[in-house]
PLY file of the C-alpha trace (Angstrom):
ply
format ascii 1.0
element vertex 240
property float x
property float y
property float z
element edge 239
property int vertex1
property int vertex2
end_header
11.90 9.67 19.72
11.31 13.43 20.11
7.76 14.32 19.05
9.06 17.42 17.26
11.84 15.61 15.40
11.52 15.33 11.65
12.01 11.76 10.50
13.81 10.90 7.28
15.67 7.94 5.88
18.81 9.37 7.45
17.32 9.84 10.93
15.00 6.85 11.14
16.50 4.62 13.87
18.15 1.42 12.67
16.02 -0.72 14.98
12.88 0.69 13.33
14.23 -0.03 9.87
15.07 -3.57 10.95
11.54 -4.20 12.23
9.75 -2.61 9.25
8.57 -5.08 6.63
7.71 -3.73 3.17
5.03 -5.75 1.37
5.08 -5.44 -2.42
2.18 -7.15 -4.24
3.19 -7.91 -7.81
1.28 -9.17 -10.83
3.18 -9.20 -14.15
5.59 -6.54 -12.87
8.78 -8.03 -14.31
9.85 -4.84 -16.15
9.71 -2.60 -13.05
10.12 -4.83 -9.99
13.93 -5.00 -9.77
14.25 -1.21 -9.76
11.53 -0.86 -7.13
13.14 -3.38 -4.78
16.58 -1.88 -5.40
15.22 1.48 -4.22
13.80 0.04 -1.01
16.30 -2.55 0.21
19.23 -0.25 1.05
17.02 1.16 3.82
14.53 -1.63 4.58
15.96 -5.08 4.06
12.79 -6.94 5.05
11.12 -6.78 1.65
8.34 -9.26 0.88
7.29 -9.62 -2.76
4.03 -11.48 -3.22
3.85 -12.79 -6.77
0.12 -12.93 -7.40
0.09 -15.65 -10.06
2.11 -13.67 -12.61
2.46 -14.98 -16.16
5.71 -13.14 -16.89
9.13 -13.32 -15.17
8.00 -11.54 -11.99
8.81 -14.53 -9.79
12.33 -14.96 -11.19
13.04 -11.23 -10.84
11.75 -11.24 -7.27
13.94 -14.22 -6.35
16.97 -12.24 -7.49
16.26 -9.07 -5.53
13.81 -9.48 -2.63
14.46 -10.88 0.85
11.29 -12.98 0.78
9.23 -14.14 -2.19
5.75 -15.62 -1.79
3.65 -16.92 -4.65
-0.03 -17.37 -5.35
-0.49 -20.22 -7.80
-3.37 -18.31 -9.41
-4.03 -14.59 -9.78
-6.23 -13.73 -6.79
-5.91 -9.94 -6.82
-4.00 -7.21 -5.04
-6.06 -7.38 -1.87
-5.27 -11.07 -1.44
-1.59 -10.47 -2.15
-1.40 -7.71 0.45
-3.12 -9.88 3.06
-0.71 -12.74 2.34
2.24 -10.37 2.75
0.91 -8.86 5.98
0.31 -12.28 7.52
3.84 -13.39 6.62
5.33 -10.16 8.01
3.55 -10.74 11.32
4.83 -14.31 11.47
8.36 -12.99 10.94
7.92 -10.58 13.86
7.26 -7.26 12.10
6.62 -4.25 14.32
5.60 -2.13 11.32
4.22 -3.11 7.92
4.31 -0.88 4.84
2.46 -1.63 1.60
4.32 -0.46 -1.49
3.35 -0.76 -5.16
5.51 -2.67 -7.64
5.10 -0.32 -10.60
7.51 2.44 -9.53
4.90 4.99 -8.44
6.00 5.08 -4.80
9.16 6.57 -3.26
11.15 4.99 -0.45
11.69 8.52 0.94
8.02 8.62 1.90
8.18 5.58 4.17
9.62 7.52 7.16
6.83 10.09 6.68
4.30 7.27 7.01
6.03 5.75 10.03
6.46 9.05 11.89
2.92 9.39 13.35
2.97 5.71 14.37
6.34 6.06 16.08
5.15 9.19 17.88
2.03 7.41 19.15
-0.36 9.61 17.21
-1.82 6.81 15.05
-1.79 3.08 14.41
-2.27 3.48 10.64
-0.86 6.06 8.23
-2.39 6.46 4.77
-0.45 8.19 2.01
-2.18 11.05 0.20
-1.02 12.37 -3.16
-3.46 15.26 -2.82
-1.80 16.43 0.40
1.56 15.83 -1.26
2.10 15.72 -5.00
1.31 13.63 -8.06
3.89 13.93 -10.81
2.45 13.84 -14.34
-1.03 12.83 -13.18
-3.41 12.99 -16.17
-6.59 15.01 -15.73
-8.82 11.99 -16.43
-7.04 9.92 -13.77
-7.39 12.80 -11.31
-11.15 12.84 -11.89
-11.38 9.08 -11.28
-9.40 9.41 -8.05
-11.50 12.34 -6.84
-14.65 10.34 -7.59
-13.18 7.59 -5.41
-12.80 10.07 -2.56
-16.48 11.02 -2.72
-17.51 7.37 -3.06
-15.59 6.64 0.14
-17.19 9.53 2.01
-20.67 8.39 0.98
-20.37 4.64 1.51
-17.66 4.41 4.19
-18.43 7.59 6.10
-14.72 8.40 6.38
-13.38 11.74 5.20
-10.14 11.26 3.29
-8.34 13.27 0.65
-7.02 10.19 -1.19
-9.03 6.99 -0.87
-7.08 4.62 -3.13
-3.42 5.13 -2.41
-1.47 1.88 -2.05
1.23 3.48 0.11
0.28 2.76 3.72
1.90 1.93 7.06
0.49 -0.17 9.89
1.68 -0.75 13.42
1.83 -4.38 14.47
-1.38 -3.88 16.45
-3.18 -2.54 13.38
-1.79 -5.21 11.05
-3.11 -7.88 13.41
-6.62 -6.41 13.30
-6.89 -5.60 9.59
-8.07 -8.73 7.77
-8.64 -8.06 4.07
-11.35 -10.23 2.52
-11.83 -8.39 -0.77
-9.26 -10.13 -2.96
-9.10 -7.58 -5.75
-8.84 -3.79 -5.96
-11.91 -3.19 -3.80
-9.64 -3.97 -0.86
-8.69 -0.28 -0.72
-12.24 0.67 0.24
-12.50 -2.35 2.52
-9.41 -1.23 4.46
-11.14 2.08 5.15
-14.21 0.16 6.35
-11.99 -1.85 8.68
-10.34 1.30 10.04
-13.77 2.66 10.91
-15.00 -0.62 12.40
-11.92 -1.25 14.53
-11.72 2.43 15.55
-7.97 2.30 15.08
-6.55 5.84 15.05
-5.28 6.84 11.61
-3.82 9.84 9.83
-3.20 10.85 6.24
0.29 12.03 5.38
1.57 13.76 2.24
3.42 11.54 -0.24
4.59 11.84 -3.82
3.21 9.57 -6.52
5.23 9.31 -9.72
3.26 8.60 -12.88
5.06 7.08 -15.84
3.89 5.60 -19.11
4.39 2.16 -17.57
2.46 2.84 -14.35
-0.37 4.57 -16.20
-0.76 1.53 -18.47
-1.02 -0.65 -15.34
-3.43 1.66 -13.54
-7.20 1.74 -13.26
-9.44 3.24 -15.96
-12.84 4.80 -15.30
-14.43 1.49 -16.32
-12.12 -0.32 -13.93
-13.10 2.04 -11.14
-16.77 1.22 -11.70
-15.95 -2.48 -11.57
-14.09 -1.96 -8.27
-17.07 -0.10 -6.81
-19.38 -2.94 -7.89
-17.14 -5.59 -6.30
-16.94 -3.56 -3.11
-20.71 -3.11 -2.81
-21.39 -6.76 -3.59
-18.80 -7.74 -0.98
-20.54 -5.60 1.64
-23.90 -7.18 0.87
-22.64 -10.74 1.30
-20.78 -10.04 4.57
0 1
1 2
2 3
3 4
4 5
5 6
6 7
7 8
8 9
9 10
10 11
11 12
12 13
13 14
14 15
15 16
16 17
17 18
18 19
19 20
20 21
21 22
22 23
23 24
24 25
25 26
26 27
27 28
28 29
29 30
30 31
31 32
32 33
33 34
34 35
35 36
36 37
37 38
38 39
39 40
40 41
41 42
42 43
43 44
44 45
45 46
46 47
47 48
48 49
49 50
50 51
51 52
52 53
53 54
54 55
55 56
56 57
57 58
58 59
59 60
60 61
61 62
62 63
63 64
64 65
65 66
66 67
67 68
68 69
69 70
70 71
71 72
72 73
73 74
74 75
75 76
76 77
77 78
78 79
79 80
80 81
81 82
82 83
83 84
84 85
85 86
86 87
87 88
88 89
89 90
90 91
91 92
92 93
93 94
94 95
95 96
96 97
97 98
98 99
99 100
100 101
101 102
102 103
103 104
104 105
105 106
106 107
107 108
108 109
109 110
110 111
111 112
112 113
113 114
114 115
115 116
116 117
117 118
118 119
119 120
120 121
121 122
122 123
123 124
124 125
125 126
126 127
127 128
128 129
129 130
130 131
131 132
132 133
133 134
134 135
135 136
136 137
137 138
138 139
139 140
140 141
141 142
142 143
143 144
144 145
145 146
146 147
147 148
148 149
149 150
150 151
151 152
152 153
153 154
154 155
155 156
156 157
157 158
158 159
159 160
160 161
161 162
162 163
163 164
164 165
165 166
166 167
167 168
168 169
169 170
170 171
171 172
172 173
173 174
174 175
175 176
176 177
177 178
178 179
179 180
180 181
181 182
182 183
183 184
184 185
185 186
186 187
187 188
188 189
189 190
190 191
191 192
192 193
193 194
194 195
195 196
196 197
197 198
198 199
199 200
200 201
201 202
202 203
203 204
204 205
205 206
206 207
207 208
208 209
209 210
210 211
211 212
212 213
213 214
214 215
215 216
216 217
217 218
218 219
219 220
220 221
221 222
222 223
223 224
224 225
225 226
226 227
227 228
228 229
229 230
230 231
231 232
232 233
233 234
234 235
235 236
236 237
237 238
238 239
């Protein structure tokens, strides 16, 4: 692939699409999941939904629309669901793994943007950044929480990012094999950054668009939730 070539859904080679597995962790996402999978599967058929012990109809919806459906018998948390999905993708022979939220915030159009630096050999991991791209209808309070997360990451992880808790990411097979998430819940986002630093895997941030809706905002993290995530992360580091 030409290093100067722009990559889009239309120009992304078919063999790359076929070897890209999209991992969608889902907990009580029945109302949104079908639309999310329907957006992804026309371009990336290898969609893995990990039902993280949902109490609603998430599992039934996933069975109707996703290529693969995995289930945790209890709710373990998003970090655990992502790790389960990554491990399954590797078993199935994935060359690239993308993590994609189930609440409708992410766009399939951004996946080629994430894959581009990996395909060009510039990175093994690509992290989406809404602050390099755009965040549609992002409330001011949520922006402050996210910016606080950026500074928290710089202080405790030592990694300079513009968006520390964006669930839209891409990994090469090499990176996916070396990233082992142990923080089951939302603190996994900070742990992934720790692992990037520890493994010295080359990474880049790329601009993406995050779409905020009434539904996704209700599912998202509050300031109190962010403090709880930080606590879990710090406790996890102390017991390692």
